[in-house]
N, C-alpha and C positions, 0 to 999 in steps of 0.2 A: 860022908865026911861032911862036917859042919861046916866047914870054910868053902865059901862059894867065890868064884872068880867072875867077874861080870865085865871081862875085856871085850866080849862081843856087844854088849850093852851100850859101851862107850864108843866103840867103834861105828855102831849105827848112829848114835847120836851126832858124832862128828862126821859122819858120812865118809868114812875112810875104809879102805880094805885092808885085810889081814896082811897081805903082800906088802903094802905100802908101810904099814907099821913096823912089820919085821925089818924092811930095808932102813927105815928112818932109825931104829933102835940097834941096828947091828946084830941080828940074831937071824937065824935060818927060820924059814917059814914052818918047818917041821918041829923046831924048838918053841916057836910062839904056839904052835898047836898043842902042843903037850901041855903047855902053860894054860891057856884057854879052857881046856877040858878037865883041868884040876888033877892031872896026872903027874904033875911035877912034884918032887919031893921038897923042894925048896926053891926060892927065887933070890937072886943076888940083890942087895939094896941098889947097887949101881943100874941093874936091869928095871927095877922097880921105878927109879928115879927117871930113866929113859922114856919108859912107857907113860908116865905122868906127864913129862915134858911134851911128848909127841901128842898126847890125847888131850893135854891142858886140864889136868884133874889132879886129884889128891889120892893117896893110896886107898882110903876108905871108899872111894867111888868106884874102885875095882875090886876091893877085896872085902867081902863080908863074912861075917859069923852068924850062923843060925844053928840053934840048939835042935 
């Protein structure tokens, strides 16, 4: 799939654990894992906004397109 999810990269840069991010944005660790692994069919804008707030980043920092 040409859409790359870089949540792990941003978590490492922020020295934050997945569990802490899941708690901060109000989703289960399992759902965060699905999103991080690129298995999600979609993501709500409110979830994307919460991730960006928690990681202090922009959507382009966590979502990339590669042909």
